[in-house]
Structure formats: C-alpha cells, structure tokens
N, C-alpha and C positions, 0 to 999 in steps of 0.2 A: 505164690507160684513166683518163678525166676525167671530174669531176663532171656533167660535160653529154655527153650522148649521140648528143643527136639534133636538129636543125634545131627541130623543132617545141620544145622545150626552149628553146632559143637565142633564138628569136625570143617566147617569152613574159616576156621579159626586155628585149631590145631590138628596135626595130622595124628590120627589114631588108629589103631586096629579094627576094622570091620567086624572084628567080633566083638567090639563094644558095639551092640545093637540097640543098647538103652539106657536109660541117662541114671536110671535107680542108684547105680554103683557109687555116680559121683554127683549126684545129686546135691549131696550134704554139703560137700565142698564148695559146691557151684555158691548155696545158700550161705555159706560162711563167708566167702569172699564179697558177694553183694554187701553183706552186714558190715564187716568190719572196714573194707575198703570201697567198694563202689557207691554206696551211700555216703559214706563220706567224703569224698572228693566231689559227688555231685550235689551235694546239699539234699536234704530231706524234701523239701518241695518240688527239686527237679528230677531226684526220683521217683519221687512217686507220681509226678503226673506223666513220666514216662512210663514207667509201670504200668499206669492205668489203659492208657491209650493202646500200648502193644497188645495187652490182653484183651481190648476190646479190637482189636485190628482196626484202627483210625489213624494210624500214624501217617502223616503228609511225607512226602519225599525226603523233604530236608532233616524230620525227624527219625526217619529211617536211616537215613545217614549217619545221625548220631548213635542212634541203637547200634549199629553195625561197629563201630568205632569201640562202643561200652562192651560189646560183648568179646570183640576180639580180646581186651584187655581181660576182661572176666574169665573167657575158657583159657589164656594162658596161666593166669594166675590160679585159677581153680586145679587146673592138672597137676601143678608144683604141690598144691594140700594135700591132691589126693595121692601122691606117688608113693609116700613112708607105707600107707596102708597096702597100697597095690604089692607091694613087694614081701607081704606077709600073709598066711593063712590063718584065721581066728576061729578055732571051735572051743569047743565048752570046757576042754580039756588043757589045750594047749595053745600055745602060737608058735607057728613053723615058719619057716622061709618057703616061698612060692617056689613051684619047678620052673626051672629055664629062668631063673632072676639075673637080670643083667649084671654086669662086671661093676665093682665100683665107681672105676673111672667115667663108665658111660653114665651111669644115673647121674653122677656128679656132673659132664656136661649137659647132658638134659635138661637139668636143673637150672645152670647158668644161664640156657638157652631161654627157658621159658619164665624166669626170673627176668631180664633184661626185656623180652618181649613183651611180657605184662605191664611192666612199670612205665615202660616207654608208650604202650599204648594208652595207658592213663592220661599221661604227656599231651597225646595229640588229642584226646578228647578235650582235656582242659583249654588247648589252641583252639580247639574248634569252638568253645563255648565263648572264647573270647573276642573271636572272629566273628560270631552271628550272636552278640550278645544281643542286638536290637532287632534283629528277626523277628517276626512274630513269631514263626513256627517255636522259635525255641521261650519269647515270652510268654507263649501261652502254655506252654507247661510250668512255667514257675514263675510269672513276672520277673519284676527286677533282680529278684534274688537268686538267679539263672549263674551267676558269673562271683558273687561274692567271697564264695569260699575261698578262691584264686588270690585274694588280694590282701592276706592277712600280715604282708611285710612289705618293706620297701623294693624286693626283689623277689617275685612271687611267680618263678617258673624256670624249669630248668633252662630253656632257652634262653630266656634275659639272665641266666648266671652265667651263662656260657660266652655271650657276648663280651663281657669282663674279664673271666678267667675262667680256662675250658674246662668243662666237666663232660663233654661228649654228648650236652643235651639228656644225658641220661635223669629222667624222673627220681628213680629209685636211690641215686648219688643226691640229687638234690632234695629229696626227703630228709634223707639222712644229716643233710647238713642245717636243717631246718633248728635243730636244736642251738646250733652256734649263733644261727643269722638272729634267734630269738634274744641272743644276749648282747651281740655284737652290735645291733641298730642301736639300741637306746644308750648304750656303754659308749661308744663311740660317736653316734649324733646328737644326742642330746645336748653335751655341752658346746657344741658349736653352733646348733641351731636356738637351743632355748627349747623349754618343756612346751609353752605354748606353742611355736611353728611347729617342734617335732609333730605334737599331736596334731595340726591342723593337716600337713601334709598326709599323714596316715589316714585322716577322716576324707579328705580329697582321695585319695587311691582307691578306700572303701565303697567311696560310692560312685569310683568310675567317674570323677569331673574333677579332673586334673587341670589346672590352670595352665595356660601356654608358659607362662613364667615359670611357674613350679616344675612342669615338665622338664622344662631345658636343665633346672637342678638336678633332678632326678638321673636324667640321659646324660649330663655331663660328668657332675662329680658324685651325687650319692650313690647310683647303684656301683661305679666303679670300687667307690671306696668301700660300699661292703663286702662285695666278692673278692677283694683283694686281704682285706683283713681276716673274713671268715677263711679264705684258702690260707693264710697263714695259722691258724690254728688247726686245720682240717689235715693239714701235712704231716703233723707232730702226731695224731691221734694215730693208733694202731689198727683203728677199724678203717681206716682209709688208706689209699696206696696212690704212688704219684711215677707216673710213668711221662717221659717227655717231658710237654708242657702240660698236661693232663690231670687233675686229680678224680680219681673214681672209688666208689666203695669197693671194698675186700668183698668182692662176691665167694671168693674162696671161702672164707670163714664163715659167711651167712650160709649157703648151701651144706658145709662138712665142717663139722664141728673139729674133727681132728686134722685138718689141714692147716697148714703154718704159711699159706697164702703166696703170692707171689713172692719172688725175690726182690726187694727194695733196692734202690739205689744207694749208695753208700752214704756214709753219715754226713762228712761233709757236705756232699751235692743237697741233701734233704735241709741242714741248716742255711744254706748259701739261698734256697728255694724260698725257705722260712721268712728269712731276713729282708728278702725282694719283696715279697708279696706284703709284709708289714709296713717297709718303707713305702712302696709303692702307693698302699691303701692310707698312711698319714700324708701323704705329699696331695693325694685328691681331696683331705680333708681341708689341709690348708688352704690349696685352691679356691674350694668352697669359700669356706671363710673370708679370704680376699675377695671373692667375687662379690658376695653379700655385703662385706663392709664398703665397698666400690659403688653397689647400684642400688642397696635400698633408700628409701625415700619415706615420705608420709603418704606417699602413692604407690609404690613400688615395694613388696616386702614390707609392708607397715606393719605387722608384727613383730619381725626381727629389727626392724629400724627403731621399733619402740621398746626393745627389752635391752636388758644390761649386758645381751651379748654382742651388741652394734658397740663399733669401735672407728669413728669418721678416721677416714686415709689421711694422713699427713698431710699438709698441704706442699704443694711442689715447692720444692726449696730453690732460691731463683741466687745463683751466684754472679758477680760482677766483677767484670775483668775489663781494665781501660788500661792502654798503654800512657805511659808519661807526657807530660807536655799536649795530651789532646783532649778535644772534648766530646767526643765520640764515644759510647757507652755499649756493651755489650751485653744482652741477657741470657743466660745459658739455663 
C-alpha cells in the first residue's frame, strides 16, 4: 500500500478537481514515484519503518510531521507522472485526445510548477531528517541509517551548495549536479588532501561524526571549492541555464522536449562566469593547501602531515638592516 491512502490526503498537497474522488486512476503513478524516488531518498530501512507505522496507525507526532513532508513531495511528483496519461483516452482500438484538454503552454507551466514543488519537497524531507537525526522518533524508524543517504559527498544538499554558489536551494538542480560533483570531488581534492585523508573525511561525513578541525576545512575551504568548480562545469552544459548569479536546471527542456529553453546570456558573459567560478574554486583549493601546510602536525591533521602532500612552510626570512657606524641592528 502507498504512503497516500485517500483523496483527502492527496488533495492536501495538490489542488485537483473534486471530480477526482478516487485514487485508482493515479495510484500506479504514486507507487511508481514511491519506488523510484521516495524509497531511494529515504533509504530502504526508513522507508519501510515509516510505511509500517503509517499503515498500522501508530505514527508519533514527529513521525506524522515527516510523513506530511513525504506526502507533499510524493503527491506533486505523482501528478507530474500522471499528467501524460490524463491528456489522452486509451481504448482497444485507438489512443485519442481527451475532450477539453488544456493548451500546451498551460500543461507546460503546470508541469514546471509541480516538478519544482515535488523536488523541493524532497529537499525539505532531507533537511528534516538531518535536523532530527538523533530524535528517538526518527531513530525508532530506521536506527542510525536514517540520514546516511544524504552524506555521499562533501556537499550533500541543495542548501549546502547554495551557501557557496547559488542554485536557489533547488533539490532538482542539486540532483542534476551530482554527476559533476562525483567527478569534481576526487579530481580536485585528492591531489591536495592525499588519498588517505580524502577518504578519512568522507568516512567521517558518512558516519555523521566530523571532528571540529575537519569541519573547519569543510566549511571554509572544501565546500566552497567544490561548489565553484562544479558551477564552472555546469554553466557550460546545455542542460543548465544561468541567470544573474544563479545556476538552475533547464526545466523547460525537462518538461517539454520541443522547447528551446529560456534564452541564455551572451557567450562572453557565460565564458566570464565560467572563468570566474573556476578561478575562485582553485583559489579555495590553494587556501586549503596553505592552511594544512601551516597547521598540520603529528597531533593535528596527522594523516595529512605524514603524507607526501605535506610541505613544510618556508621559514620566515630574516632581513638585516643596519646603518653604517652603528652597533644597533634591526630585524625584519
């Protein structure tokens, strides 16, 4: 059974005509979205725990709050999936256009609205789980595995990415950037951190137990570097668009294959933005390297200190200046 049982629950999240008085028509799409998106984002244990308590009617207040967030994302994305079928009538002999179908531009705008709401709803779910990861109501559902799914990278959410390069906290844009993040993180960071230190940081993040000194590296250098270098690559791709200082997924192409997408800025501006993002990303990497070389020791950042990536900072050069016929020396 799905995580939405009644039309009342569905209508609480998506405005649909009251003539839809049963979920039968849309249930296949609800189950599809649950399988392909909701379960993957929650993780199998949390999904199963929430499912069981929902069907048993034993959800606590906090668990009910989580369910409400999940249902919001699920209902909006299921409606997107259902829309293609709702516009046609299928019979044994033919497939025909439904009577009084909306205009193409109306369908397109509705899809954009629902897709944005649905994926931003997923972001809200993950933020909720991160905030309440130690709450007994959440750990009861899935133990410590409740938020592991959100910690695959050094930048693990749309909100984290937007703190360093603006994507308007869009979950859909962040998910679309993950293939670039997956390449940029090892390619850019391993040469600076060394393989062992790189994977130590990854392990701490995965476990949700990042040390204070490593948290400083993440917030001050690593995440800004990743966000800017990913942005530099994304701006050049047609599946993304750039507006003002914001990268976003080209939703027009996602919901309408015949669309040419929004008009992009001129080529010179895009090249300038790519160059600036690339330069800023590498500046953060250089600052990361300098900070580690300055502060690493046998007690602090020990793995880096013992690796071939560590370079001892140059000893401060002393310049002697003195006036003729004087015994007083100045050290600078």
